BAFI-3210 file (N, C-alpha, C; in Angstrom, 3 decimals, decimal comma, padded with zeros to 6 digits):
// residues 109
n [1|2|3|4|5|6|7|8|9|10|11|12|13|14|15|16|17|18|19|20|21|22|23|24|25|26|27|28|29|30|31|32|33|34|35|36|37|38|39|40|41|42|43|44|45|46|47|48|49|50|51|52|53|54|55|56|57|58|59|60|61|62|63|64|65|66|67|68|69|70|71|72|73|74|75|76|77|78|79|80|81|82|83|84|85|86|87|88|89|90|91|92|93|94|95|96|97|98|99|100|101|102|103|104|105|106|107|108|109]
n.u [062,009|062,424|061,290|058,674|059,864|059,999|057,951|055,835|057,359|057,078|054,224|053,985|055,007|053,557|051,013|051,191|051,218|049,164|045,525|044,599|042,034|041,421|042,361|044,174|045,963|047,036|049,948|052,162|052,613|050,375|048,573|050,157|048,944|046,518|046,610|047,106|044,730|043,501|044,660|043,951|041,275|040,994|042,418|041,037|038,396|038,998|040,122|037,083|036,165|036,989|036,874|033,978|033,575|034,942|033,896|031,180|032,441|033,347|030,037|029,182|031,216|030,301|027,430|027,676|029,134|027,796|026,074|026,444|027,654|024,819|024,167|025,739|024,329|022,048|023,456|024,266|022,583|020,713|022,181|021,994|019,566|020,008|021,295|019,700|017,962|019,125|020,182|017,576|016,396|018,255|017,744|015,579|015,851|017,129|015,826|013,605|015,519|015,505|012,717|012,596|014,562|013,441|011,057|011,453|012,758|011,005|008,980|010,711|010,666]
n.v [-001,385|000,657|000,022|001,251|004,110|005,272|003,951|005,754|008,071|008,187|008,455|011,324|012,990|012,020|012,577|015,792|016,292|016,319|018,177|020,886|022,574|024,847|028,523|029,505|028,280|027,751|025,960|027,285|026,727|026,236|028,420|030,768|030,046|031,191|033,262|033,353|032,748|035,449|037,201|036,654|036,361|039,502|040,927|039,375|041,311|043,430|044,074|042,664|045,098|047,041|046,502|046,812|049,021|050,531|049,649|050,857|053,647|053,217|052,957|054,682|056,943|055,603|056,635|059,386|059,871|058,820|060,476|062,883|062,092|061,368|064,117|065,603|064,890|065,445|067,519|067,756|067,187|068,997|071,028|069,433|069,213|072,372|072,413|071,616|072,395|074,779|074,096|073,702|076,289|077,761|075,974|076,601|079,224|079,405|078,162|079,370|081,235|080,522|080,152|082,944|083,730|082,476|082,461|085,376|084,667|084,071|086,562|087,420|086,627]
n.w [-130,340|-132,155|-134,018|-133,339|-132,637|-135,847|-137,052|-135,581|-136,433|-139,328|-139,376|-138,494|-140,306|-142,411|-140,965|-142,128|-144,023|-145,103|-145,526|-145,215|-143,917|-142,690|-143,921|-142,756|-141,376|-143,682|-146,106|-147,466|-150,715|-151,151|-150,360|-151,843|-154,280|-154,092|-153,641|-156,684|-157,973|-156,540|-157,828|-160,430|-160,857|-160,300|-162,683|-164,534|-163,481|-164,290|-166,719|-167,699|-167,951|-168,845|-170,762|-171,538|-170,975|-173,055|-175,134|-174,827|-175,678|-178,228|-179,282|-178,580|-180,008|-183,282|-183,193|-182,895|-185,453|-187,089|-186,951|-187,947|-191,147|-191,768|-190,864|-193,707|-196,401|-195,384|-196,023|-198,895|-200,571|-200,297|-201,173|-204,869|-204,747|-205,157|-207,385|-209,846|-209,968|-210,372|-212,885|-214,144|-214,565|-216,227|-218,152|-218,962|-219,542|-222,009|-223,660|-224,292|-225,069|-228,003|-228,061|-228,893|-230,444|-233,052|-233,601|-234,675|-236,825|-238,698|-238,457|-240,004|-242,476]
ca.u [061,468|063,495|060,080|057,464|059,868|060,084|056,094|055,697|058,462|055,908|053,122|053,908|055,364|052,183|049,816|051,931|051,586|047,227|045,068|044,195|040,632|041,340|042,835|045,524|047,518|047,639|051,505|052,956|051,822|048,577|048,998|050,728|048,072|044,923|046,967|047,242|043,760|042,584|045,323|043,402|039,775|040,881|042,677|039,712|037,288|039,540|039,604|035,893|035,894|038,586|035,648|033,201|034,289|035,864|031,874|030,565|033,134|032,571|028,951|029,318|031,739|029,558|026,769|028,146|029,903|026,055|025,205|027,863|026,692|023,380|024,473|027,485|024,658|021,162|023,604|024,304|020,881|020,112|022,837|021,897|018,895|019,779|021,788|019,064|017,109|019,614|019,793|015,594|016,029|019,005|017,584|014,527|015,951|018,463|015,180|013,080|015,923|015,458|011,525|012,790|015,216|012,533|010,017|012,188|013,028|008,708|008,161|010,984|010,019]
ca.v [000,200|001,372|-000,067|002,624|005,026|004,762|004,653|007,939|009,496|008,331|009,235|012,721|013,226|011,650|014,278|017,384|016,682|016,208|019,042|021,947|023,776|026,301|029,275|030,492|026,780|026,529|025,973|028,466|026,843|026,751|030,556|031,308|029,621|031,330|034,327|033,793|032,933|036,591|038,425|036,309|037,636|040,607|041,007|039,292|041,736|044,653|043,660|043,154|047,006|048,284|045,811|047,643|050,597|050,693|049,393|052,777|054,693|053,088|053,496|057,129|057,081|055,419|057,058|060,536|059,612|058,010|061,780|063,863|061,366|062,190|065,928|065,911|064,111|066,523|069,141|067,144|066,590|070,763|071,159|068,802|070,408|073,678|073,376|071,064|074,109|076,393|073,999|074,251|077,628|078,125|075,467|077,394|079,910|078,227|077,479|081,035|082,705|079,998|080,591|083,783|083,368|081,153|084,112|086,039|084,331|083,790|087,538|088,019|086,279]
ca.w [-130,167|-132,795|-135,167|-133,042|-133,127|-136,898|-137,097|-135,358|-137,322|-140,784|-139,049|-138,829|-141,760|-143,294|-140,695|-142,759|-145,913|-145,116|-146,481|-144,065|-144,386|-142,222|-144,669|-142,459|-141,458|-145,000|-146,511|-149,198|-152,205|-150,929|-149,712|-153,421|-155,263|-153,409|-153,987|-158,060|-157,970|-155,959|-158,772|-161,625|-160,870|-159,684|-163,537|-165,300|-163,415|-164,117|-168,296|-168,506|-167,033|-169,583|-172,031|-171,865|-171,307|-175,448|-175,905|-174,889|-176,385|-179,421|-179,562|-178,755|-181,671|-184,084|-182,749|-183,512|-186,903|-187,622|-187,343|-189,415|-191,660|-191,489|-191,771|-194,584|-196,665|-195,782|-197,378|-200,358|-201,324|-200,343|-202,682|-205,349|-205,181|-205,657|-208,353|-210,192|-210,293|-211,326|-214,792|-215,237|-214,552|-217,129|-219,776|-219,864|-220,347|-222,822|-224,172|-224,472|-226,259|-228,766|-229,290|-229,079|-232,147|-233,973|-233,513|-235,251|-237,610|-238,315|-238,502|-240,815|-244,238]
c.u [061,744|062,073|059,486|058,267|059,870|059,031|055,694|056,432|057,396|054,667|052,658|054,141|054,198|051,082|050,532|051,380|049,815|046,662|044,906|042,753|040,991|042,938|044,669|046,485|047,439|049,180|051,129|052,434|050,586|048,217|049,178|049,790|047,063|045,886|047,284|045,227|042,611|042,869|044,803|042,560|039,930|042,214|041,475|038,300|037,880|039,446|037,857|035,445|035,978|037,279|034,507|032,886|034,534|034,269|030,921|031,165|032,373|031,373|029,000|029,832|030,787|027,965|027,299|029,009|028,700|025,724|025,241|027,712|025,769|023,737|025,087|025,906|023,236|021,765|024,202|023,489|020,410|020,908|022,821|020,648|018,121|020,121|020,912|018,394|017,643|019,541|018,871|016,260|017,508|018,645|016,102|014,653|016,470|016,809|013,625|013,894|015,493|014,055|012,021|013,061|014,340|011,127|010,160|012,136|011,774|008,434|009,213|010,771|008,839]
c.v [001,078|000,804|001,065|004,014|005,257|005,448|006,081|008,338|009,813|008,887|010,473|013,552|013,475|012,878|015,883|017,583|017,044|018,288|019,680|023,001|025,220|027,693|029,695|029,754|026,378|027,068|026,862|028,773|026,962|028,841|030,789|030,939|030,401|032,870|035,133|033,853|034,525|037,753|037,627|036,835|038,713|041,408|041,090|040,646|042,609|044,646|043,929|044,475|047,221|047,708|046,517|049,189|050,709|050,172|050,112|053,665|054,532|053,237|054,499|057,504|057,155|056,031|058,693|060,420|059,637|060,114|062,436|063,934|061,755|063,474|066,346|065,616|064,788|067,857|068,790|067,569|067,897|071,246|070,723|069,290|072,032|073,635|072,374|072,407|075,342|075,681|074,490|075,242|078,488|077,006|075,758|078,849|080,113|078,443|078,657|081,697|081,893|080,044|081,916|084,315|082,730|082,478|085,589|086,579|083,944|085,516|087,649|087,333|086,276]
c.w [-131,054|-133,954|-134,405|-133,603|-134,632|-137,588|-136,709|-136,150|-139,012|-140,427|-139,188|-139,231|-142,750|-142,662|-141,310|-143,145|-146,015|-145,284|-145,235|-144,589|-143,712|-142,505|-144,174|-141,474|-143,151|-145,042|-147,627|-149,728|-151,703|-150,693|-151,540|-154,676|-155,523|-154,327|-156,309|-158,094|-157,540|-157,499|-160,092|-162,169|-161,185|-161,291|-164,467|-164,880|-164,272|-165,963|-168,889|-168,606|-168,387|-171,236|-172,372|-171,616|-173,137|-175,229|-176,615|-175,497|-177,847|-180,083|-179,843|-180,696|-183,069|-184,088|-183,960|-184,824|-188,254|-187,873|-188,149|-190,592|-192,090|-192,230|-193,005|-195,367|-196,944|-196,913|-198,142|-201,013|-201,347|-201,870|-204,243|-205,871|-206,516|-207,224|-209,295|-210,678|-210,779|-212,888|-215,399|-215,252|-216,416|-218,490|-219,989|-220,348|-222,253|-224,207|-225,292|-224,997|-227,628|-229,217|-229,473|-230,869|-233,907|-234,270|-234,473|-236,077|-238,588|-239,486|-239,377|-242,571|-244,208]
res [m|r|y|i|a|v|m|v|a|a|l|a|l|l|g|a|c|q|k|k|d|d|p|s|e|a|g|p|a|e|r|a|g|r|k|i|d|q|a|t|e|q|a|g|q|k|l|d|s|a|t|q|q|a|s|q|q|l|s|e|a|a|r|e|t|s|q|k|l|d|q|a|s|d|k|a|s|e|k|l|n|e|a|t|k|e|a|g|r|k|l|e|q|a|g|e|k|m|q|s|a|a|e|a|r|e|a|k|k]
***
């Protein structure tokens, strides 16, 4: 009789260790593991979302910076062209003065 009682107790203990398919019958460790899995998945989704948002913001900032650089380059190019034209005018005036001075010297001879 004693052996039968020990066998029944052993079978009862082994039966309690079996994995149950129904989540409502899961043990505390199994439920905690599932909660950790859910939290990890949610954190991963939030991280993906934040990464996408940051990437979009960086792309927009890069596009705006590129536009500003293009505008600055265009303005600098215009100013350089104006300065080149002005330098050309001054050289032409200097050349005309030199030519006038040379003609005046020739006329004195």
